[in-house]
C-alpha positions in Angstrom: 62.3 140.8 103.1 63.2 138.8 100.0 66.8 138.6 98.8 68.3 137.5 95.4 68.3 133.8 96.3 64.6 133.3 96.7 62.1 132.8 93.9 58.4 132.3 93.4 57.2 128.7 93.2 55.5 128.1 89.8 53.4 125.3 88.5 55.1 122.7 86.3 55.0 123.3 82.5 53.3 120.0 81.8 51.8 117.3 84.0 52.5 113.7 83.3 49.5 111.4 83.5 49.8 107.9 85.0 49.5 106.2 81.6 52.3 108.3 80.1 54.9 107.5 82.8 57.3 104.8 81.6 59.9 104.0 84.2 62.5 102.4 81.9 65.4 103.9 83.8 64.2 102.2 87.0 63.8 98.9 85.3 67.2 99.2 83.8 68.8 99.9 87.2 67.0 97.0 88.8 68.1 94.6 86.1 71.7 95.9 86.3 71.8 95.3 90.1 70.3 91.8 89.6 73.0 91.0 87.0 75.7 92.2 89.3 74.2 90.1 92.2 74.1 87.0 90.0 77.7 87.5 88.8 78.9 87.9 92.4 77.0 84.7 93.4 78.6 82.8 90.5 82.0 84.0 91.4 81.5 83.1 95.1 80.2 79.7 94.2 82.9 78.7 91.7 85.8 80.2 93.5 85.0 79.5 97.2 82.7 76.4 97.3 83.1 74.3 94.1 85.2 71.2 94.9 85.8 72.2 98.5 84.3 71.1 101.7 82.1 73.7 103.4 84.0 76.1 105.5 84.0 75.0 109.2 82.0 77.3 111.4 84.0 78.4 114.4 82.2 79.6 117.4 84.2 81.4 120.0 82.5 81.4 123.4 83.8 84.0 125.8 
């Protein structure tokens, strides 16, 4: 018993071949994430570690 919210599945209007697919959006996101990662690393290096001794590692044994 179909209601108003169901519809028939149809074939796509046009198929995209492997050679036609150009994932520029994916490459742009990967590059953006990489740039953010590098900026965070530079910030951490210059603010936290440059000119300072390494932070002592404190181990708490219970």
